[in-house]
C-alpha positions, 0 to 999 in steps of 0.5 A: 433539836432546836430548829433554825429560822429557815425550818420554822418558816418552811413548815409554817405553810404546811401546817396551816395547809394542814391545819385548814384541812381539819376544819372544813366545818358547816357553815355557821361552826367555828373553831372557838380554841387551839390547844398545842402539843409538842416540841420547839417546833410550837414551842411558844415559851413553856421551857422558860420556865423550866430547868433545861439549857433548851431555852430561846429567851435571850438574843437574837430570838424574838429580834422581829417580834413584839419590840425584839424582845425574845420570848420563848419562841425558837425563832425571830418572830411568830412560829406555827403555833402564832399562825395557826390561832390566827389564819383561824381568826382567835387570836394572833398569839397562842400564849404558853400555857406557863407563861406567868402573865397568863390570863383566865380568859386565855384559856377561853381560846387556847393555849399552848402546852409545847415543851422544845425538846419533848418527843412521844418517847419518854426518854426523850424528855428526859435526856433534855430535862423538859416536859414530856407529853404526859405533863403536857397532858397534865396541864391541859386537865389543870386547864379544865379544870380552871375552865370549869371553873371560870365558865361552868362546865356546859360551856367548858364541855363545848369550848373542848369538844369543838376545839382543835387538838394539835400535835407536833413532835416526834423528831428529836426521838429519832435525830437525839434519842434513837441515833445519838444516845446508845440506850434505845439503839441497842434496845430496838432496830428502827422498825421496832423503835418506831412501833414505840413512838406509835405505840405512845401517839396512840395513847396520847390521842386516846387520853386527848379524846377521854378528856373531851377533844373530838377534832385532833391533828397529828402533824408527821415527822418532815424530811429530818435528815435535810434540815441543816444539822443532819445534812452536816453530821450525816450527809457526807461532803455534799451535805446532801440529805441524810437517807437514814433519818428520812427513811425512818421518818418515812417509817413511822409517817406511814404508821402515823397515817393509819393510826389517825385513820383508825381512830377517826374509825373507832372513836365516836364522833371523833376526827383524827387527821395525819397532816403531811407535812413530809412531801410538802416540805420536801417538795420546797428543798427540791425545788427551792428556786419556785419558792424565793431566797 
């Protein structure tokens, strides 16, 4: 699922609000870096370097960004990853880890591992020929090794333990892998499939923790039945929000929220925060006149 420009910018305010909630730190504390994982909502160009049809390195993408050149962001300008680091006062853009122009100094303030078309379900990235979360995690491991060599293990550990780790994915799993391909649909009902996604999400958070992450934010699924493509395909003649997709998102979000609370309780010194984008985004859609054109 490639989001359109409206989708990204409506999501932006929600992500920033949630991100700031996770970093209410003591007076002199700070967030040195942001490390991002996920799909097209937050991919700042990693797919440029993959053999996949899911790319955005051509016009009109990027027409309002850095001289109008497409960068691999699925938007006309900045995307949520960039606004998060800017809002936190870290830097203006969050570079893609696979950007061939990436510098060692970029690692000190965070990088982006996201790959458009990925999901919690490993099958999703296989179908889309993109990087699964497991490979995104491998890139983090490589990044930590580079930090150790660049600034020393003690400083590298300090950066990792105080940084913000954000995970935004799952929409492609339900919209594409579950409902639009036969494999998972015949293997699971929606309750079983969301349990599968939850298991993968839980393992991913655990692995982040084992690598030193202590501030972890997991974004909820938005009301995926309300995006233009699903309203067109499943919203009937009135193009209303497709209920089955929204119901699936809500079901998964309930489980994801509980998992995040459990991780915070059971992982020493960790704070795993569930970031609700579903309800604020739905409120925007239902009250669009309050938010301008």
